[in-house]
N, C-alpha and C positions, 0 to 999 in steps of 0.2 A: 421338411425344412429343419435344419439343424441350428439351434441357438447357442449362444455362448452364455454360460452361467458364471456369475461372479461368486467367488468364495468369500463368505462373510465370516470374520473372526472376531472373537471377544478376547482381548488381551489385558491381563491385570498388570499394573505397574505400581511400584512404590514411588511416591512423589518426593523428589529431593528439593525441588524449587518450583514455585508457581509465580507466574508473572501477572496473572489477572484472575481474580476470583479466589476462592478457597476450596480446592478440591479435596482436602483432607490428606491423610497419609498414604492412602491407596486409591487408585482409580481404575476403572475398566474402560478401555477404549475399543470402540467398534470400528473395524476396517472392512472395506470392500476391496478385495484384490490386493493391490499394492497400496501403501507401503507394507512390506512384509517385515514383521518383527521376529526374525529367525535367528538373530545372533544375540548372545548375552552381552550386556553392556548398557550404556546410557543412550537415551534418545531425547531429542527435542521434539515435542509433539505439539503441532498446531491443530487444535480440535475445536469443534463447535457442538453445541447441544442440540439434538434433534427436537424439533417442535412437537413431534408426534409421540416419540418413545421416551424422550427426555434423556436418552443415552448420549454420552460424549462420543463423537465420531470424527474420523479423519480419513483421508483418501489420497489418491495420487496427485490431486491438484493442489495440495498444500506443501509447505516447506518442511514437513515432518522428515526427520533424518537421524541417523546414528550420530552421536557426538563422540569424537575421538578424544578430544582434550578441551581445556578451557579456552583455547585460541579460536574456537569455532566462531566465525563472524556473526552468525545469527544470535548466538548466545551472548556474545559481547554487546551487540546492539540492544538486545532486550534488557540486559543488566543496566545499561546506561540510560535507557528510556525513562525510567522512573524519576531520574534526577534532571532530565532534559527540560529546558524551558518550553512552555507551550507556544512554540512558534510554528509558522506555516509558510508556504510559498504560494504565490499567485503567478501563473504562467500561461502562455498560450502562443498562438501564431496568427498572423494576418496574411490573407491571400486575396488576390484579385479573383473574383468569382466568374468573370466572363471567359468562355472557352475553357481551356485547360487552366486550372487554378495555378497562379503564379505567386510566389512569395512577395510581400511588400517589405522592402528593406529601408532602413533609415527613418522610420515613422516614429514620432514621439508618442509615448503612452504615459498618461498621468494617472497616478493612484492617489485617491483621497479617501479618508474614512474616519471612523470614530476613534481609533486608537493610534493614529499616525499623522504626522504632518505630511503635507503633500510631497510626493517624490515622483521621479520620472525614470523611464527606461526607454531605450531606443531599439527597435527591431533590428536583428542582425540580417545577414545576407540570405537567410532561410526564412525570414519573417518572424522569427522567435523573439519573445520578450520574457523577462522574469523579474519578479520582485521577491526577495527572500528575507527570512527572519522577520516575518510579519506577525504582530500580536493578534490574538483572537479579536474579532470585531466585524463590523459591517463596512464594506469598502465599495467605492465606485471607480471604475476604469473609464477613462475618456481618451480619445485619440484625435489628433488634429489631422483630418483627412486632407491630403494634398490635392491640389487642383488636378482635374482629369480623372479622379476616382470618385465614385458615387457611393454613399452609404445606403445600404438596403435594410 
């Protein structure tokens, strides 16, 4: 039986900008297979610290990639993140559970919580609802179940 082996690389980088933590002026990143850092230039590296070896590691399932210029959308998002207000979104969908799930449209969903006055949303034709720009806190969602539907 022939197995596939992953090539593990240790690549040293000069740190130009950090978005979380303080990695210092240089860092070694461990990669398994891709992404391959085979071209000179800048990279945006999404890495995590291994709980066993404590090395910083990245892999093919991250958004690690070469950065061509400052217009890179991931780089722009990360630079704006520090100044962004701490807001979130609460969203979901409602479906009838009997047989093949069917979306429930036109259903009023109410949001109440510690950091907001009550607000409401209505499910669309696919059963989706969304509350955006929500302050951090604890919230409760309630729905008025129309006649003919049963809450489980």
